[in-house]
C-alpha positions in Angstrom: 115.5 69.0 2.7 114.4 70.7 -0.1 115.1 68.3 -3.3 114.1 69.7 -6.8 113.8 68.3 -10.2 115.0 70.0 -13.5 116.5 72.2 -11.5 117.6 75.4 -13.6 121.4 76.5 -11.9 121.4 79.9 -14.0 121.1 81.8 -10.7 123.7 79.5 -8.9 126.5 80.4 -10.7 128.0 83.8 -11.3 128.5 83.1 -14.8 125.2 83.1 -15.4 125.0 79.9 -17.5 121.5 79.2 -18.6 122.0 75.4 -17.5 119.7 72.3 -15.5 120.5 69.5 -13.8 118.6 66.2 -13.5 118.0 66.6 -10.0 119.3 69.1 -7.4 119.4 68.7 -3.4 119.5 71.6 -0.9 121.1 69.5 2.8 120.3 71.4 6.0 122.4 68.7 7.8 125.8 66.5 8.0 123.0 63.7 8.2 121.5 64.8 4.6 124.6 64.8 3.0 125.2 61.0 3.9 121.7 60.4 2.9 122.0 61.4 -0.2 125.3 59.4 -1.0 123.6 56.0 -0.1 120.2 56.8 -2.1 121.8 58.4 -5.0 122.2 56.0 -8.3 123.4 58.9 -10.2 126.4 60.9 -10.5 126.4 63.9 -7.8 128.0 67.5 -8.3 128.6 69.9 -5.4 128.3 73.0 -6.3 129.0 76.2 -3.7 127.7 79.5 -4.2 128.9 79.1 -7.7 132.0 81.1 -8.2 135.0 79.9 -9.6 133.0 77.4 -11.7 132.2 77.3 -15.7 129.1 74.8 -16.1 130.1 73.0 -19.7 127.3 71.4 -20.3 123.4 73.2 -21.1 121.9 70.3 -19.5 123.5 67.7 -16.5 121.7 64.2 -16.8 123.9 64.1 -13.5 122.2 65.9 -9.7 123.3 68.1 -8.2 124.3 69.2 -4.4 124.0 73.1 -4.0 125.3 74.8 -0.8 123.7 78.1 -1.3 122.0 80.0 1.3 121.7 77.1 3.2 123.7 74.8 5.5 125.6 77.8 6.3 125.5 78.3 9.9 128.5 80.2 12.1 129.4 80.3 15.4 132.1 81.7 17.7 134.4 80.3 20.7 137.4 82.0 22.2 138.2 83.2 19.2 138.0 80.6 16.7 135.0 80.9 14.1 133.3 77.2 13.2 131.6 77.7 9.7 129.9 75.2 7.6 130.6 74.5 4.4 127.9 76.8 2.3 128.4 79.7 4.2 130.2 82.4 1.8 133.5 84.3 2.5 131.8 87.2 2.7 129.6 86.4 5.7 132.3 84.6 7.4 134.1 88.2 7.4 131.1 90.0 8.3 130.6 87.9 11.7 134.2 88.3 12.5 134.3 92.4 12.1 130.4 91.6 14.7 132.8 90.0 16.9 135.5 92.3 16.8 137.9 89.9 15.3 140.7 90.3 12.9 142.3 87.9 9.9 139.3 87.7 8.2 139.4 90.7 6.4 141.0 89.9 3.5 138.1 87.5 2.6 135.5 90.3 2.7 135.2 90.7 -1.1 135.9 87.1 -2.6 133.2 85.4 -4.3 133.3 81.8 -2.6 131.6 79.9 -0.3 134.0 78.5 2.7 133.9 75.0 1.5 135.4 76.4 -1.7 137.7 78.9 -0.1 138.9 76.0 1.3 139.3 74.2 -1.7 141.3 76.1 -3.4 143.1 78.1 -0.5 141.5 81.4 -2.3 143.5 84.2 -0.7 144.1 87.9 -2.2 147.2 90.3 -1.7 146.3 90.9 1.7 145.9 87.0 2.6 144.7 82.9 1.9 142.6 80.7 3.7 146.1 78.5 4.8 146.7 82.0 7.4 143.5 81.7 9.5 142.5 78.2 9.2 142.7 75.5 12.0 141.0 72.4 10.5 138.2 71.4 8.3 135.5 68.6 9.2 134.8 66.7 5.9 132.5 63.2 4.4 134.9 60.7 3.0 133.7 59.4 -0.1 135.4 56.6 -0.2 133.3 55.0 3.3 131.3 57.4 3.8 132.8 57.9 7.3 133.3 62.2 8.8 136.5 63.0 9.2 138.9 65.7 10.3 141.8 67.2 9.3 144.3 69.7 10.9 145.9 72.6 8.6 149.3 71.1 8.4 147.7 67.5 6.6 145.8 69.6 4.1 148.6 70.3 1.6 148.3 74.0 0.8 149.9 75.6 -2.2 149.2 78.4 -4.4 145.4 77.5 -5.3 145.7 74.7 -4.0 145.3 72.0 -1.7 144.5 68.3 -0.3 140.6 68.5 -1.3 142.0 69.8 -4.9 143.2 66.8 -5.8 141.0 64.4 -3.6 137.7 65.4 -5.0 135.9 62.2 -3.3 136.1 64.4 0.4 133.5 66.7 1.2 134.3 69.7 2.6 131.3 70.3 5.4 132.5 72.4 8.1 135.8 74.8 8.7 137.0 76.5 11.8 139.1 79.6 11.8 141.7 81.9 14.5 141.5 85.0 15.0 142.8 87.7 16.8 140.7 90.6 18.9 140.8 93.3 17.2 139.5 97.0 16.4 136.1 97.2 15.2 136.4 100.2 13.3 140.2 99.4 11.8 138.4 96.1 10.6 135.7 97.4 8.5 138.0 100.1 7.6 140.7 97.1 6.2 137.7 95.5 4.8 136.4 98.6 3.2 140.1 99.1 1.6 141.0 95.5 -0.1 137.0 95.8 -1.7 137.3 99.5 -2.9 141.0 98.4 -4.2 140.1 95.1 -5.9 136.5 96.9 -7.8 138.5 99.2 -9.2 140.1 97.1 -11.5 138.0 94.0 -11.4 134.8 93.5 -14.2 132.2 93.5 -11.4 129.6 95.3 -13.0 129.2 91.9 -15.7 128.6 88.4 -14.7 132.4 86.8 -13.6 133.9 84.2 -11.9 137.3 86.0 -11.1 140.7 84.9 -12.3 141.1 82.2 -15.0 144.2 81.6 -15.0 146.6 80.7 -12.3 149.7 83.3 -12.3 152.7 81.2 -13.9 155.8 81.4 -11.6 157.7 84.8 -12.1 155.0 85.8 -14.1 152.0 87.8 -14.4 148.9 86.8 -17.0 147.1 89.6 -17.4 150.2 91.4 -19.0 151.0 88.4 -21.0 147.2 88.4 -22.7 147.7 92.0 -22.8 150.6 92.0 -25.5 148.6 89.7 -27.5 145.8 92.3 -28.0 143.7 90.0 -26.5 141.8 92.3 -24.6 137.9 93.0 -25.7 138.2 89.3 -27.7 134.9 87.3 -28.2 133.6 84.3 -28.3 129.8 84.3 -28.3 128.5 85.9 -25.2 131.9 85.4 -23.6 134.7 88.6 -23.8 138.0 88.9 -22.2 137.2 91.8 -19.9 138.7 95.4 -21.4 139.5 96.3 -17.9 141.2 93.7 -16.3 142.5 90.8 -19.4 142.8 88.3 -16.6 139.5 87.9 -16.4 136.5 86.7 -18.7 132.9 87.9 -18.7 129.6 87.3 -19.8 128.6 90.4 -22.2 124.8 88.5 -23.2 123.5 85.3 -22.6 127.4 83.3 -23.0 127.6 79.4 -22.5 130.0 77.5 -21.3 131.2 76.2 -24.4 131.7 80.3 -25.3 134.3 80.6 -21.9 135.8 77.3 -23.0 136.7 78.1 -26.8 137.9 81.9 -25.2 140.4 79.9 -22.5 141.2 77.9 -25.2 142.4 80.5 -27.2 144.2 82.2 -24.8 146.4 78.9 -23.9 147.1 78.7 -27.4 148.3 82.1 -28.1 150.0 82.4 -25.1 152.1 79.5 -25.4 152.6 80.0 -28.9 154.1 83.9 -28.3 155.7 82.6 -24.6 156.3 79.4 -24.3 154.0 79.0 -21.5 151.5 76.3 -20.5 148.5 78.2 -18.4 146.8 76.5 -15.9 143.2 76.8 -15.4 142.2 78.2 -11.7 138.4 77.5 -12.8 136.6 74.5 -11.7 135.0 73.5 -14.9 132.3 71.0 -14.5 
């Protein structure tokens, strides 16, 4: 297991925020993770591949466990894919393609680790994680025991789950049940999904996807557009001109810049529409 002190997190969060932590662990096994929690005297923050996460500090006294290019094994048996939490949805969907398995095409262009995707029930118009997930293996920090939960026990909701509400459970592995499909059709569906998203989303700038959860019966983007906030900027953080549901880093944005833009949007939407927007992204 690799351990690095005073670790630079800039390349490990999708906003590209410059931030450091006192120490970072890169576990390669479940035993590594248990050992970290048994021996560490510091608070620990778990970071997947840094998507859907806002680093609010320039420096963290806390230690980080990072699942990024490690703890990412993927295998398949009887049309069920077993993936460690550090694997990305990009890896998962491509692995499914290689094995002619269908059902995970919607995952192709979602920038997330498997663990993070389960926590927030990641999805697109084409599907959600809850539609293909069978079960999850996790570490319960209350007693450092490894446990499992089936799909029906995870309490999935819109961008929500049991693990979102219980942060003392660390996802280790997930199983996905898929169907047998035609490779050419699977590839075409993956490309179609990606094309649609790239046409609408500001992928040319560092960002972490949709900032706010969609309120019942409304869409966040049009509400922000109506307020004339496209392009609204604080420091290096800007509401995207391409899709106002996104905040982008246009140059050395800090976590404080991003949070300031978020707070301004929430304030104005509340004043204009009477709606309390809920942030979808995780603030650390």
